[in-house]
C-alpha positions in Angstrom: -0.2 -0.1 -0.2 1.2 3.4 -0.6 1.8 5.1 3.1 2.4 8.5 1.9 0.0 10.6 4.1 -3.0 12.1 2.1 -2.0 10.1 -1.6 -3.4 7.7 -3.3 -1.0 5.6 -5.7 -2.6 4.9 -9.4 -1.4 3.0 -12.4 -3.0 2.8 -15.9 -1.7 0.2 -18.3 -2.9 -1.3 -21.2 -2.0 -4.8 -20.9 -2.1 -6.1 -24.6 -4.6 -9.3 -23.2 -1.6 -10.6 -21.2 0.5 -11.1 -24.1 3.7 -9.7 -23.7 6.2 -9.1 -26.6 8.2 -12.0 -26.0 4.9 -13.9 -26.9 4.0 -15.4 -23.5 0.5 -15.0 -22.3 1.3 -14.8 -18.4 -1.2 -12.9 -16.6 0.5 -13.3 -13.2 3.6 -11.7 -14.4 1.4 -8.5 -15.1 -0.5 -9.0 -11.4 3.3 -9.2 -10.1 4.5 -5.9 -12.1 1.4 -4.3 -10.7 1.6 -5.3 -7.3 5.0 -4.4 -7.0 4.6 -0.9 -7.6 1.9 -1.0 -4.8 -1.0 0.9 -6.2 -3.9 1.6 -4.4 -6.4 2.3 -7.8 -5.7 0.1 -11.0 -7.2 0.8 -14.6 -6.1 -1.6 -17.6 -6.9 -1.5 -20.6 -7.2 -4.5 -23.4 -8.4 -6.9 -21.1 -9.2 -10.2 -23.6 -10.3 -13.4 -22.8 -10.3 -14.1 -26.6 -6.7 -14.8 -27.3 -6.3 -18.8 -27.2 -6.6 -18.4 -23.0 -9.5 -20.4 -22.5 -7.4 -23.1 -20.5 -6.8 -20.3 -17.8 -9.1 -18.6 -15.8 -11.0 -15.7 -16.7 -8.8 -12.8 -17.3 -11.4 -10.3 -15.7 -11.9 -12.8 -12.9 -8.3 -13.4 -12.2 -7.7 -9.4 -12.4 -10.4 -9.0 -9.7 -9.4 -11.5 -7.4 -5.6 -11.0 -7.7 -5.5 -6.7 -7.3 -8.3 -5.3 -5.2 -11.3 -5.6 -3.3 -13.6 -3.5 -5.7 -13.7 -3.4 -9.2 -15.8 -2.2 -12.4 -15.8 -4.2 -15.8 -16.6 -2.2 -19.0 -16.8 -5.1 -21.5 -16.7 -3.3 -24.8 -16.6 -6.7 -27.0 -18.9 -9.8 -25.9 -18.7 -12.4 -28.4 -18.7 -16.8 -29.0 -14.9 -16.4 -28.7 -14.8 -14.4 -25.4 -14.4 -10.8 -24.1 -12.7 -7.8 -24.6 -12.3 -4.3 -22.5 -11.2 -2.5 -19.3 -11.2 -2.9 -15.9 -11.0 -0.5 -13.0 -9.4 -2.3 -9.5 -9.8 -0.5 -6.0 -8.7 -1.1 -2.7 -11.4 1.3 -1.4 -15.3 1.1 -2.2 -16.6 2.6 -5.6 -19.9 4.7 -6.0 -21.6 7.0 -8.4 -20.0 4.2 -10.9 -21.1 5.1 -14.9 -19.8 3.0 -17.7 -20.3 5.7 -21.0 -20.5 4.5 -24.9 -18.0 6.5 -26.4 -17.9 4.5 -29.5 -17.5 5.7 -33.0 -19.7 3.8 -35.9 -18.1 1.2 -37.5 -15.0 1.1 -35.3 -13.9 -0.4 -32.8 -16.6 -0.4 -29.7 -14.7 2.2 -26.6 -16.1 2.8 -23.5 -15.2 5.1 -20.5 -15.7 4.0 -16.5 -16.5 6.7 -14.2 -16.7 6.6 -10.9 -16.2 7.7 -6.9 -13.1 6.2 -4.9 -13.6 6.6 -1.1 -10.3 6.4 0.3 -9.3 6.9 4.1 -7.6 10.6 3.4 -10.8 11.5 1.1 -12.6 11.1 -1.7 -11.6 10.9 -5.5 -13.2 11.1 -8.5 -11.9 8.8 -11.8 -12.5 8.5 -15.2 -10.9 5.8 -16.9 -10.6 5.0 -20.8 -9.3 3.9 -24.2 -9.5 6.0 -27.3 -9.7 5.2 -30.7 -7.3 4.8 -33.5 -8.4 7.2 -35.6 -8.5 10.9 -35.2 -12.0 10.7 -36.4 -12.7 8.6 -33.0 -10.9 10.9 -31.1 -12.4 13.7 -32.1 -15.7 12.4 -31.2 -14.3 10.6 -27.7 -12.9 13.9 -26.9 -15.8 15.7 -26.7 -17.3 13.3 -24.2 -14.2 13.4 -22.2 -14.3 17.2 -22.1 -17.9 16.4 -20.7 -16.5 13.9 -18.2 -14.0 16.2 -17.1 -16.3 18.5 -15.6 -15.6 20.6 -12.5 -16.0 18.8 -9.5 -15.5 19.4 -5.7 -13.6 16.6 -5.1 -9.9 15.8 -6.9 -10.5 14.2 -10.3 -8.3 12.1 -12.3 -8.5 10.8 -15.8 -6.2 8.1 -16.9 -5.8 5.4 -19.6 -4.4 4.8 -23.5 -5.0 8.1 -25.3 -3.9 6.5 -28.7 -2.7 10.2 -30.0 0.5 10.2 -31.0 1.2 12.2 -34.6 0.2 15.5 -33.3 -0.5 18.0 -30.4 -4.1 17.7 -31.2 -7.7 17.8 -29.4 -7.2 15.0 -26.8 -4.0 16.5 -25.0 -5.1 20.3 -26.2 -8.9 20.1 -24.5 -8.2 17.9 -21.5 -5.0 19.5 -20.3 -6.9 22.6 -20.0 -9.9 21.1 -17.6 -7.2 18.8 -16.0 -3.9 20.3 -15.7 -1.6 17.7 -13.9 -0.4 15.3 -15.8 2.3 12.8 -16.7 4.3 12.9 -19.5 6.5 9.5 -20.0 6.9 7.6 -23.4 5.1 4.4 -22.9 5.0 2.9 -26.6 6.4 0.8 -27.6 7.6 -0.4 -24.5 11.1 -1.9 -25.5 11.9 1.2 -27.2 9.6 3.8 -25.6 9.3 6.7 -28.2 5.8 7.4 -27.6 3.3 9.0 -25.0 0.0 7.2 -25.6 -0.6 6.0 -21.7 -1.2 9.2 -19.8 -2.6 10.3 -16.2 -4.4 13.6 -15.9 -5.8 15.4 -12.7 -7.1 18.6 -11.3 -6.1 20.4 -9.3 -2.7 20.8 -10.7 -1.0 20.4 -7.4 -2.3 17.0 -6.6 0.2 15.5 -8.9 2.9 14.7 -6.4 5.3 12.3 -8.7 4.8 10.0 -11.8 6.9 7.5 -13.3 7.0 4.3 -15.6 8.3 0.8 -14.6 10.8 -0.3 -17.2 11.0 -4.0 -15.9 7.8 -4.6 -17.4 8.9 -3.9 -20.7 8.2 -7.7 -21.6 5.4 -8.1 -20.4 3.0 -5.8 -22.7 4.1 -3.6 -25.8 3.2 -0.5 -23.8 4.8 0.6 -20.4 2.4 1.2 -17.3 2.2 4.6 -15.8 2.2 5.2 -12.0 1.0 8.3 -10.3 1.0 9.4 -6.5 -2.3 12.1 -6.3 -2.6 14.0 -3.4 -6.6 14.4 -1.8 
């Protein structure tokens, strides 16, 4: 557990279905790496039971069991071959839960998870998401995120894989105006990170105490995880 007074520790990570860049499917490796950072709140993207993992415990179940008492799942794809989506896992209770459909027609379904976390040191409003691969998608999805970044009486955090990498476009500019604290680490591709796809935003700016990535996770996914300590 993060023991810094008045702070919570968050991690966001696109786990690529648990399949590392070494070709191994190993969700237990994902769990070990997350636990080594001692987060209180975990947001994971690309949780996937479709990739030949039927002989193992269902990924959503394994992650919930291993990482926290409270969880929200957003399964954006459900089919005969399995399920795919995101999960938020918390050490503490989650309330005011909403799952927003931010999908764009004819593109992969996308979701944003909104909730309040009730930590011993105070309440925290969180939004976790995974945006699309095209400019058209992200333009539409950013409009939804702007609404979710609305002013709040409590500290607000938005996190996930924002997938914008070519220019400083609508996601970065619009979200950063509303949530001025942000991480800015190179996370993709994990072996030689060049691009800042995965970020944590917050308001107020000074709530972001520190942030970092974990290079020891570079074989476990094609993204690196981003950790942050947030003061409430």
